[in-house]
Structure formats: C-alpha cells, structure tokens
N, CA, C and O atoms as a CHARMM CRD file, in Angstrom:
* protein
*
  216
    1    1 UNK  N    -24.70500   5.02900 -11.17100 PROA 1      0.00000
    2    1 UNK  CA   -23.67400   4.49200 -12.04300 PROA 1      0.00000
    3    1 UNK  C    -22.46000   4.06500 -11.23500 PROA 1      0.00000
    4    1 UNK  O    -22.18800   4.61600 -10.16800 PROA 1      0.00000
    5    2 UNK  N    -21.74300   3.09700 -11.74000 PROA 2      0.00000
    6    2 UNK  CA   -20.42800   2.75500 -11.24000 PROA 2      0.00000
    7    2 UNK  C    -19.40200   3.47900 -12.09200 PROA 2      0.00000
    8    2 UNK  O    -19.73400   3.98900 -13.16200 PROA 2      0.00000
    9    3 UNK  N    -18.15300   3.53000 -11.62600 PROA 3      0.00000
   10    3 UNK  CA   -17.11400   4.22000 -12.38600 PROA 3      0.00000
   11    3 UNK  C    -15.85500   3.36400 -12.48400 PROA 3      0.00000
   12    3 UNK  O    -15.54600   2.56400 -11.60200 PROA 3      0.00000
   13    4 UNK  N    -15.14200   3.56400 -13.59000 PROA 4      0.00000
   14    4 UNK  CA   -13.82700   2.96700 -13.80500 PROA 4      0.00000
   15    4 UNK  C    -12.89700   4.10300 -14.20200 PROA 4      0.00000
   16    4 UNK  O    -13.19900   4.86800 -15.11800 PROA 4      0.00000
   17    5 UNK  N    -11.76500   4.21200 -13.51200 PROA 5      0.00000
   18    5 UNK  CA   -10.74200   5.19300 -13.87900 PROA 5      0.00000
   19    5 UNK  C     -9.50100   4.43500 -14.33300 PROA 5      0.00000
   20    5 UNK  O     -9.15100   3.39800 -13.77000 PROA 5      0.00000
   21    6 UNK  N     -8.84300   4.96500 -15.35400 PROA 6      0.00000
   22    6 UNK  CA    -7.67000   4.29500 -15.91800 PROA 6      0.00000
   23    6 UNK  C     -6.60200   5.32900 -16.25000 PROA 6      0.00000
   24    6 UNK  O     -6.88700   6.39500 -16.79400 PROA 6      0.00000
   25    7 UNK  N     -5.36800   4.98300 -15.90700 PROA 7      0.00000
   26    7 UNK  CA    -4.21200   5.78500 -16.30700 PROA 7      0.00000
   27    7 UNK  C     -3.06400   4.81000 -16.53700 PROA 7      0.00000
   28    7 UNK  O     -2.55700   4.20100 -15.59500 PROA 7      0.00000
   29    8 UNK  N     -2.65600   4.66700 -17.80100 PROA 8      0.00000
   30    8 UNK  CA    -1.61700   3.67300 -18.10800 PROA 8      0.00000
   31    8 UNK  C     -2.13400   2.28800 -17.77600 PROA 8      0.00000
   32    8 UNK  O     -3.21600   1.90600 -18.22200 PROA 8      0.00000
   33    9 UNK  N     -1.38000   1.53400 -17.00200 PROA 9      0.00000
   34    9 UNK  CA    -1.77700   0.17600 -16.61900 PROA 9      0.00000
   35    9 UNK  C     -2.58900   0.14600 -15.32300 PROA 9      0.00000
   36    9 UNK  O     -3.07800  -0.91200 -14.92800 PROA 9      0.00000
   37   10 UNK  N     -2.73800   1.28400 -14.66400 PROA 10     0.00000
   38   10 UNK  CA    -3.48000   1.33300 -13.39000 PROA 10     0.00000
   39   10 UNK  C     -4.96100   1.55300 -13.65100 PROA 10     0.00000
   40   10 UNK  O     -5.35300   2.34200 -14.51100 PROA 10     0.00000
   41   11 UNK  N     -5.77200   0.83300 -12.88700 PROA 11     0.00000
   42   11 UNK  CA    -7.22500   0.92400 -13.07700 PROA 11     0.00000
   43   11 UNK  C     -7.91300   0.74200 -11.72700 PROA 11     0.00000
   44   11 UNK  O     -7.53700  -0.11400 -10.92700 PROA 11     0.00000
   45   12 UNK  N     -8.93900   1.57600 -11.49600 PROA 12     0.00000
   46   12 UNK  CA    -9.74700   1.45900 -10.28500 PROA 12     0.00000
   47   12 UNK  C    -11.21700   1.41300 -10.65000 PROA 12     0.00000
   48   12 UNK  O    -11.66900   2.11400 -11.55500 PROA 12     0.00000
   49   13 UNK  N    -11.95500   0.58500  -9.94100 PROA 13     0.00000
   50   13 UNK  CA   -13.37900   0.40300 -10.20100 PROA 13     0.00000
   51   13 UNK  C    -14.15000   0.63100  -8.91300 PROA 13     0.00000
   52   13 UNK  O    -13.71900   0.20900  -7.83900 PROA 13     0.00000
   53   14 UNK  N    -15.28200   1.29400  -9.02100 PROA 14     0.00000
   54   14 UNK  CA   -16.16500   1.47600  -7.87300 PROA 14     0.00000
   55   14 UNK  C    -17.58500   1.16800  -8.31400 PROA 14     0.00000
   56   14 UNK  O    -18.08700   1.74100  -9.28100 PROA 14     0.00000
   57   15 UNK  N    -18.22200   0.26000  -7.59800 PROA 15     0.00000
   58   15 UNK  CA   -19.59200  -0.13500  -7.92300 PROA 15     0.00000
   59   15 UNK  C    -20.57700   0.96300  -7.53500 PROA 15     0.00000
   60   15 UNK  O    -20.27300   1.78900  -6.67400 PROA 15     0.00000
   61   16 UNK  N    -21.74000   0.98300  -8.15300 PROA 16     0.00000
   62   16 UNK  CA   -22.74500   2.00900  -7.83100 PROA 16     0.00000
   63   16 UNK  C    -23.45500   1.72800  -6.51100 PROA 16     0.00000
   64   16 UNK  O    -23.40300   0.61900  -5.98100 PROA 16     0.00000
   65   17 UNK  N    -24.11600   2.75500  -5.99700 PROA 17     0.00000
   66   17 UNK  CA   -25.00200   2.65300  -4.83000 PROA 17     0.00000
   67   17 UNK  C    -24.31200   2.15700  -3.56800 PROA 17     0.00000
   68   17 UNK  O    -24.89100   1.37200  -2.81800 PROA 17     0.00000
   69   18 UNK  N    -23.08700   2.60200  -3.32300 PROA 18     0.00000
   70   18 UNK  CA   -22.41100   2.22800  -2.08600 PROA 18     0.00000
   71   18 UNK  C    -22.81900   3.18200  -0.97300 PROA 18     0.00000
   72   18 UNK  O    -22.88000   4.39500  -1.17500 PROA 18     0.00000
   73   19 UNK  N    -23.09300   2.63500   0.18600 PROA 19     0.00000
   74   19 UNK  CA   -23.48800   3.44800   1.33100 PROA 19     0.00000
   75   19 UNK  C    -22.34500   4.38100   1.71700 PROA 19     0.00000
   76   19 UNK  O    -21.19200   3.95600   1.79600 PROA 19     0.00000
   77   20 UNK  N    -22.66200   5.64200   1.95600 PROA 20     0.00000
   78   20 UNK  CA   -21.67000   6.62500   2.36300 PROA 20     0.00000
   79   20 UNK  C    -20.99100   7.34100   1.21000 PROA 20     0.00000
   80   20 UNK  O    -20.22300   8.27800   1.42800 PROA 20     0.00000
   81   21 UNK  N    -21.26400   6.91200  -0.00900 PROA 21     0.00000
   82   21 UNK  CA   -20.72700   7.58600  -1.19300 PROA 21     0.00000
   83   21 UNK  C    -21.89800   8.31500  -1.83700 PROA 21     0.00000
   84   21 UNK  O    -22.76200   7.70100  -2.46300 PROA 21     0.00000
   85   22 UNK  N    -21.91300   9.64400  -1.67100 PROA 22     0.00000
   86   22 UNK  CA   -23.10600  10.41900  -2.01900 PROA 22     0.00000
   87   22 UNK  C    -22.99100  11.23900  -3.30000 PROA 22     0.00000
   88   22 UNK  O    -24.00700  11.68300  -3.83500 PROA 22     0.00000
   89   23 UNK  N    -21.77100  11.45000  -3.80100 PROA 23     0.00000
   90   23 UNK  CA   -21.62000  12.30800  -4.97800 PROA 23     0.00000
   91   23 UNK  C    -20.73900  11.62400  -6.02700 PROA 23     0.00000
   92   23 UNK  O    -19.93200  10.75500  -5.69800 PROA 23     0.00000
   93   24 UNK  N    -20.90000  12.02000  -7.28000 PROA 24     0.00000
   94   24 UNK  CA   -20.00800  11.49300  -8.31700 PROA 24     0.00000
   95   24 UNK  C    -18.53500  11.80000  -8.03300 PROA 24     0.00000
   96   24 UNK  O    -17.66900  10.97000  -8.30900 PROA 24     0.00000
   97   25 UNK  N    -18.24700  12.97100  -7.49000 PROA 25     0.00000
   98   25 UNK  CA   -16.86000  13.33500  -7.16700 PROA 25     0.00000
   99   25 UNK  C    -16.27400  12.35700  -6.15100 PROA 25     0.00000
  100   25 UNK  O    -15.12100  11.94500  -6.27800 PROA 25     0.00000
  101   26 UNK  N    -17.07100  11.98200  -5.13700 PROA 26     0.00000
  102   26 UNK  CA   -16.59800  10.99800  -4.15600 PROA 26     0.00000
  103   26 UNK  C    -16.29500   9.66900  -4.84000 PROA 26     0.00000
  104   26 UNK  O    -15.28800   9.03100  -4.53400 PROA 26     0.00000
  105   27 UNK  N    -17.15700   9.24700  -5.76300 PROA 27     0.00000
  106   27 UNK  CA   -16.92700   7.99700  -6.49200 PROA 27     0.00000
  107   27 UNK  C    -15.58600   8.04100  -7.22600 PROA 27     0.00000
  108   27 UNK  O    -14.78900   7.10800  -7.13000 PROA 27     0.00000
  109   28 UNK  N    -15.34500   9.11900  -7.95000 PROA 28     0.00000
  110   28 UNK  CA   -14.10700   9.24000  -8.71700 PROA 28     0.00000
  111   28 UNK  C    -12.90400   9.27300  -7.78200 PROA 28     0.00000
  112   28 UNK  O    -11.90600   8.60100  -8.04300 PROA 28     0.00000
  113   29 UNK  N    -12.97800  10.03800  -6.70300 PROA 29     0.00000
  114   29 UNK  CA   -11.86200  10.12500  -5.75600 PROA 29     0.00000
  115   29 UNK  C    -11.52200   8.75900  -5.17000 PROA 29     0.00000
  116   29 UNK  O    -10.34600   8.41200  -5.06000 PROA 29     0.00000
  117   30 UNK  N    -12.52400   7.98800  -4.79700 PROA 30     0.00000
  118   30 UNK  CA   -12.28800   6.65500  -4.22700 PROA 30     0.00000
  119   30 UNK  C    -11.67500   5.73100  -5.27300 PROA 30     0.00000
  120   30 UNK  O    -10.72400   5.00600  -4.98000 PROA 30     0.00000
  121   31 UNK  N    -12.21300   5.75200  -6.49300 PROA 31     0.00000
  122   31 UNK  CA   -11.67100   4.90800  -7.56000 PROA 31     0.00000
  123   31 UNK  C    -10.21800   5.27500  -7.86500 PROA 31     0.00000
  124   31 UNK  O     -9.39100   4.39100  -8.09100 PROA 31     0.00000
  125   32 UNK  N     -9.90100   6.57100  -7.87200 PROA 32     0.00000
  126   32 UNK  CA    -8.51600   7.00300  -8.09400 PROA 32     0.00000
  127   32 UNK  C     -7.60200   6.48400  -6.98700 PROA 32     0.00000
  128   32 UNK  O     -6.50700   5.99800  -7.26900 PROA 32     0.00000
  129   33 UNK  N     -8.03800   6.58200  -5.73800 PROA 33     0.00000
  130   33 UNK  CA    -7.22900   6.07600  -4.61600 PROA 33     0.00000
  131   33 UNK  C     -7.00600   4.57700  -4.74500 PROA 33     0.00000
  132   33 UNK  O     -5.89400   4.09300  -4.53700 PROA 33     0.00000
  133   34 UNK  N     -8.06400   3.83700  -5.08900 PROA 34     0.00000
  134   34 UNK  CA    -7.94300   2.38400  -5.23800 PROA 34     0.00000
  135   34 UNK  C     -6.92700   2.02100  -6.31600 PROA 34     0.00000
  136   34 UNK  O     -6.21000   1.02800  -6.19300 PROA 34     0.00000
  137   35 UNK  N     -6.86700   2.83100  -7.37200 PROA 35     0.00000
  138   35 UNK  CA    -5.95400   2.56000  -8.48100 PROA 35     0.00000
  139   35 UNK  C     -4.54700   3.09300  -8.22800 PROA 35     0.00000
  140   35 UNK  O     -3.60900   2.73600  -8.94200 PROA 35     0.00000
  141   36 UNK  N     -4.39600   3.94300  -7.21900 PROA 36     0.00000
  142   36 UNK  CA    -3.10200   4.56800  -6.97000 PROA 36     0.00000
  143   36 UNK  C     -2.77800   5.65800  -7.97700 PROA 36     0.00000
  144   36 UNK  O     -1.61100   5.91600  -8.27300 PROA 36     0.00000
  145   37 UNK  N     -3.82100   6.29800  -8.50200 PROA 37     0.00000
  146   37 UNK  CA    -3.65100   7.36800  -9.48700 PROA 37     0.00000
  147   37 UNK  C     -3.80700   8.71300  -8.77400 PROA 37     0.00000
  148   37 UNK  O     -4.85900   8.97300  -8.18900 PROA 37     0.00000
  149   38 UNK  N     -2.78400   9.57300  -8.81100 PROA 38     0.00000
  150   38 UNK  CA    -2.94000  10.90300  -8.22300 PROA 38     0.00000
  151   38 UNK  C     -4.00000  11.70000  -8.98800 PROA 38     0.00000
  152   38 UNK  O     -4.09500  11.59000 -10.21100 PROA 38     0.00000
  153   39 UNK  N     -4.78800  12.49100  -8.28100 PROA 39     0.00000
  154   39 UNK  CA    -5.84900  13.27900  -8.92000 PROA 39     0.00000
  155   39 UNK  C     -5.28200  14.29200  -9.91200 PROA 39     0.00000
  156   39 UNK  O     -5.99100  14.74200 -10.81200 PROA 39     0.00000
  157   40 UNK  N     -4.00800  14.65200  -9.75100 PROA 40     0.00000
  158   40 UNK  CA    -3.38100  15.62200 -10.65400 PROA 40     0.00000
  159   40 UNK  C     -2.91500  14.98200 -11.96500 PROA 40     0.00000
  160   40 UNK  O     -2.54600  15.68800 -12.90300 PROA 40     0.00000
  161   41 UNK  N     -2.93300  13.65400 -12.03000 PROA 41     0.00000
  162   41 UNK  CA    -2.48400  12.93500 -13.22900 PROA 41     0.00000
  163   41 UNK  C     -3.64800  12.74800 -14.20400 PROA 41     0.00000
  164   41 UNK  O     -4.77500  12.50900 -13.76900 PROA 41     0.00000
  165   42 UNK  N     -3.40300  12.85200 -15.49900 PROA 42     0.00000
  166   42 UNK  CA    -4.49200  12.60900 -16.46200 PROA 42     0.00000
  167   42 UNK  C     -5.00400  11.17000 -16.34800 PROA 42     0.00000
  168   42 UNK  O     -4.22400  10.24000 -16.14600 PROA 42     0.00000
  169   43 UNK  N     -6.30200  11.00200 -16.47900 PROA 43     0.00000
  170   43 UNK  CA    -6.90400   9.66500 -16.41900 PROA 43     0.00000
  171   43 UNK  C     -8.15400   9.65000 -17.28700 PROA 43     0.00000
  172   43 UNK  O     -8.73800  10.69300 -17.58200 PROA 43     0.00000
  173   44 UNK  N     -8.55000   8.45600 -17.68600 PROA 44     0.00000
  174   44 UNK  CA    -9.82000   8.32700 -18.40300 PROA 44     0.00000
  175   44 UNK  C    -10.87100   7.85200 -17.40900 PROA 44     0.00000
  176   44 UNK  O    -10.56700   7.15700 -16.44000 PROA 44     0.00000
  177   45 UNK  N    -12.10300   8.24100 -17.67100 PROA 45     0.00000
  178   45 UNK  CA   -13.21700   7.93000 -16.77800 PROA 45     0.00000
  179   45 UNK  C    -14.33000   7.29200 -17.59700 PROA 45     0.00000
  180   45 UNK  O    -14.75100   7.82400 -18.62400 PROA 45     0.00000
  181   46 UNK  N    -14.79700   6.14100 -17.12300 PROA 46     0.00000
  182   46 UNK  CA   -15.93700   5.46500 -17.74000 PROA 46     0.00000
  183   46 UNK  C    -16.99000   5.25200 -16.66600 PROA 46     0.00000
  184   46 UNK  O    -16.66700   5.11800 -15.48600 PROA 46     0.00000
  185   47 UNK  N    -18.23400   5.22300 -17.07500 PROA 47     0.00000
  186   47 UNK  CA   -19.29800   4.91600 -16.12700 PROA 47     0.00000
  187   47 UNK  C    -20.10000   3.74700 -16.68400 PROA 47     0.00000
  188   47 UNK  O    -20.13100   3.51300 -17.89300 PROA 47     0.00000
  189   48 UNK  N    -20.74400   3.02400 -15.78200 PROA 48     0.00000
  190   48 UNK  CA   -21.52700   1.86700 -16.19800 PROA 48     0.00000
  191   48 UNK  C    -22.70300   1.67800 -15.25900 PROA 48     0.00000
  192   48 UNK  O    -22.70100   2.15500 -14.12500 PROA 48     0.00000
  193   49 UNK  N    -23.70000   0.97500 -15.75400 PROA 49     0.00000
  194   49 UNK  CA   -24.86300   0.62300 -14.93700 PROA 49     0.00000
  195   49 UNK  C    -24.78500  -0.85500 -14.59000 PROA 49     0.00000
  196   49 UNK  O    -24.14900  -1.64100 -15.29100 PROA 49     0.00000
  197   50 UNK  N    -25.43700  -1.21500 -13.50700 PROA 50     0.00000
  198   50 UNK  CA   -25.48300  -2.60300 -13.06900 PROA 50     0.00000
  199   50 UNK  C    -26.94200  -3.02600 -12.99700 PROA 50     0.00000
  200   50 UNK  O    -27.77700  -2.32400 -12.42800 PROA 50     0.00000
  201   51 UNK  N    -27.23400  -4.16700 -13.57400 PROA 51     0.00000
  202   51 UNK  CA   -28.55900  -4.77000 -13.42000 PROA 51     0.00000
  203   51 UNK  C    -28.44700  -5.83700 -12.35000 PROA 51     0.00000
  204   51 UNK  O    -27.66800  -6.78000 -12.48500 PROA 51     0.00000
  205   52 UNK  N    -29.22300  -5.68900 -11.28900 PROA 52     0.00000
  206   52 UNK  CA   -29.18500  -6.66200 -10.18900 PROA 52     0.00000
  207   52 UNK  C    -30.36700  -7.60500 -10.30400 PROA 52     0.00000
  208   52 UNK  O    -31.50500  -7.17900 -10.50100 PROA 52     0.00000
  209   53 UNK  N    -30.08700  -8.86600 -10.18000 PROA 53     0.00000
  210   53 UNK  CA   -31.12800  -9.89600 -10.23300 PROA 53     0.00000
  211   53 UNK  C    -31.10500 -10.64800  -8.90300 PROA 53     0.00000
  212   53 UNK  O    -30.09800 -11.25000  -8.53300 PROA 53     0.00000
  213   54 UNK  N    -32.21100 -10.60300  -8.20500 PROA 54     0.00000
  214   54 UNK  CA   -32.29700 -11.29200  -6.91000 PROA 54     0.00000
  215   54 UNK  C    -33.38400 -12.33400  -6.92600 PROA 54     0.00000
  216   54 UNK  O    -33.60200 -13.01400  -5.92400 PROA 54     0.00000
C-alpha cells in the first residue's frame, strides 16, 4: 500500500513498494517528514493501492 498523511493543510504521500522502505512505520515516518508534520502532532492516515500497467 501507499500512504497519505494529512494535518491541516500539510499533506505527504509515499508510493508503495519503494526500495529500502520495509515496514509500514517507515512509510508513515517518511510521509510525515515529507509533509513537515511532527510525529507528535495529530494527523490522519490513508492508505491506497496502485495498479501498474506496463
């Protein structure tokens, strides 16, 4: 799954299956950093799937 974190107007997105990202916690931490949201601040978390067509 990919994840989207949101707090107020700040939002971070992380796509699924990234090399070096092995746990859901790592996904959330990276998305929070990208959004500039401190981990201690309340945030909403959404997950999504991606269909790849090659």
